[in-house]
C-alpha positions, 0 to 999 in steps of 0.5 A, spaced: 429 677 361 426 670 360 429 666 353 424 661 350 427 656 345 422 653 340 423 648 335 424 653 329 426 660 333 428 663 339 425 669 341 426 674 347 420 677 350 420 682 356 414 680 361 412 684 366 412 681 373 404 684 374 403 680 368 406 673 369 412 671 375 418 667 373 415 661 378 408 662 374 412 661 367 416 655 370 410 652 373 404 654 368 407 652 361 400 652 358 399 659 360 406 662 358 405 659 352 398 662 351 401 669 353 407 668 348 402 666 342 398 672 344 404 677 344 408 674 338 402 672 333 401 680 331 408 681 330 409 674 326 403 676 322 406 682 320 412 678 317 407 674 313 408 668 318 402 665 321 403 661 327 399 654 327 402 651 333 409 651 337 412 647 343 416 650 349 422 645 349 425 648 355 425 655 360 432 657 363 436 663 365 443 665 365 443 665 373 440 658 374 434 661 378 430 656 375 434 650 377 435 653 384 428 654 385 426 646 383 432 644 388 428 644 395 422 642 392 426 636 388 429 634 395 422 634 399 419 630 393 426 625 393 425 625 401 418 623 401 419 618 395 425 615 399 421 614 405 415 611 401 420 606 397 423 604 404 416 603 407 414 599 401 420 595 401 419 593 408 412 591 407 414 588 401 420 584 404 415 582 410 410 580 405 415 577 400 418 573 406 411 570 409 409 568 401 416 565 401 415 561 407 408 559 405 411 557 398 417 553 402 412 550 406 408 548 401 414 546 397 417 541 402 411 538 403 410 537 396 417 534 395 416 530 401 410 527 398 414 526 391 420 523 394 415 518 398 412 517 391 419 516 388 421 511 393 415 507 392 416 507 385 423 505 385 421 499 390 416 497 385 421 498 379 426 494 383 421 488 384 419 488 377 427 489 375 428 483 380 423 479 377 425 481 370 432 479 371 431 473 374 427 471 368 432 473 363 437 469 367 433 463 367 432 464 360 439 465 358 441 459 362 436 455 359 439 458 352 446 456 354 444 449 357 441 448 350 446 451 346 452 447 350 448 440 349 447 442 341 454 444 341 456 437 345 452 433 340 455 437 334 462 435 336 460 428 338 458 428 330 464 431 328 469 427 332 465 421 329 465 423 322 473 424 323 474 417 326 470 414 320 474 419 315 480 417 318 478 409 318 477 410 310 484 414 310 487 408 313 484 403 309 486 407 303 493 407 305 493 400 307 491 398 300 496 403 297 501 400 301 499 393 299 499 396 291 506 399 292 509 392 296 506 388 290 509 393 285 516 393 289 516 386 289 515 386 281 520 391 280 525 390 285 525 384 289 524 379 284 530 382 280 534 383 286 533 376 288 535 374 281 541 378 281 543 376 288 542 369 286 547 370 280 552 374 284 552 369 289 553 363 284 559 368 281 562 369 287 562 362 289 565 360 283 570 366 284 571 363 291 572 356 289 577 359 283 581 363 288 581 358 294 584 353 288 589 359 286 591 360 293 592 353 295 597 352 289 600 359 291 601 356 298 604 350 296 609 353 291 611 358 297 611 352 302 616 349 297 620 355 295 621 356 303 623 349 304 628 350 299 630 356 301 631 354 308 635 348 306 639 352 303 640 357 308 641 351 313 647 349 309 650 356 308 649 357 316 652 350 317 658 352 312 659 359 316 658 355 322 664 350 321 668 356 318 667 360 324 669 354 328 675 353 324 677 361 325 675 360 333 680 354 333 685 358 329 684 364 334 685 360 340 691 357 337 694 364 335 693 367 342 695 375 343 700 375 338 695 372 333 690 377 335 695 383 335 697 381 328 690 381 325 689 388 329 695 391 326 693 388 319 687 392 320 690 398 323 690 402 316 683 400 315 681 403 322 685 409 321 682 410 314 675 410 317 677 414 323 679 420 318 674 419 313 670 425 315 676 429 314 676 427 306 669 431 306 672 438 308 674 442 303 678 448 307 681 447 314 682 454 317 687 453 323 687 459 328 694 459 332 700 454 331 705 454 326 705 456 319 708 450 316 703 446 318 706 442 323 701 443 328 696 439 323 701 433 323 701 433 331 693 433 331 693 428 326 698 424 330 694 425 336 688 422 333 691 416 331 694 415 337 687 414 340 687 408 336 690 404 342 685 406 347 680 404 343 682 397 341 684 396 348 677 398 350 674 393 345 678 387 346 682 388 352 689 387 349 694 393 349 697 393 342 703 397 344 705 392 350 704 386 346 708 389 340 714 391 345 713 384 348 714 381 341 720 385 340 723 384 346 722 376 345 725 377 338 731 380 341 733 375 346 732 369 341 737 372 336 742 374 342 741 366 344 742 364 337 748 368 336 751 365 342 750 358 340 753 360 334 759 362 337 
């Protein structure tokens, strides 16, 4: 059984081996198509269908006989094709290598010529650049030199203008100073001189007046001082005479007179010694008797210190002098009584 798959339908045909073998069907598609047309046209015509054209897309079987039939042939063809491809590749590689060698020889030769030409070009370009740079440098130096000269000349002119301007300013300032001096003389100096002359005249008058007043006051003070000195001299002379008389009297007194004077002034001395006690409002005595005898004893001790004080000041022991005086008086009275008897 061989199946035919067309674009419109699939027909199952029984083909006798005497008519067309499977290998012939697989290999001779045109003959197979012609036989199919001859066999199928009457049957299809009876159905009212006319076959104008058809195409056999594929021929296959269920047991893969047709595919196995072509495998050996396919393998042989592939083998021959691979051998041919390998030989062609070998020949092509050899030829390609030869062509590449020739191309590289030509390329290297051409590159060498190109590099040589490029070197010559660079050398010529360097020479040209050197000449151009030299010319540019000379032109730049010439320009800078010219610019420096122009700048120097311009600076010189600017300095000259500055000097002239400063001179003019100095002249203007000098004239302004002179004008201000004249204004100052007119506004300040002359009035100041007049005022100074007036003040000087007034001051001289006041000085003369002050000198005269001072002289008169000095004369008055001198006369007052002279009178006071004469009065003081007279008072001093009188006091000196009084002191001289007192000294003469004291010399005649001796120790007895001095003791009498000291004894006369003892109450005053005691009053001066006890004067600070008069300023005390309350006295708190710690210890001693309650009747105040201790306070009396302390006062007695304080008054008893007068004799050492007087002895330290005058060199006279009042107690001894009084004792001698009393003993002398007793002896004199005893003698008188004896004489009377």
